[in-house]
C-alpha positions, 0 to 999 in steps of 0.5 A: 440703405434698405428697400422693402419690397412687396413682390418677390421677383427682382426686376429683369435687366433688359428693356424687352423683359421689363416691358414684356414679362415683368409683372407686379401684381401688387401695383395695379398701375404698373404699366401706366405713365407717371409724371414726376413734378419739379420737386421730385426732379429737384430731390433727385438732383440734390440727393440721388443724382445717380437715380436721375442718371439711370432714369435718363439713360432708361429713356425718361422724358424730361420737360420744363413747362416754363422753358417749353412755352413760347418765349412770346408767352413766358418772356425771356428765360431766367436762370431760375426757370430750370427748377421747373424741370419735370420727368415722365416714364412708365412705372415699370421702366422707372422702377427698373431704373431705380432698382439698377441704382439700388442694386447694392441695397439690402432688399427685404422681399415679401414674407421676410422678417425685418431686423430691428435697427436703430436710426442715425440722428436726423435720419428716419429708420423707415420712411413708411412700412405697412407691416400686414394687410389692415395694420397700421403704418409702423416705423414712420419718423420724420 
């Protein structure tokens, strides 16, 4: 796995530093809460369970709007109601949790040159990459 990163600094390790000193000038909503809908939760379960574990360990709030509703309004709980689970956390905490899992990934920081790579069958080379300000999206293949 490779991660393309616009900002040069790596995330700090501790909660105080994440909240108090870590800056992401390229992300204007860096301190705002983010709400990840059920589809994201399902993708984490299926493809990145270690990321979900890191988010939960970092204090992400987990809610299920169906199961959280009073039983008088929703009726009896059903087995399939679990798919409506959602998660929320401040972006800086979410990014630090994801980065803690991606620690073994090669991270290209702003200003570094990406090597030319082939892709595996059925797997994208790059999900999305903006190469320069004002340039077109490159390497996108689904």
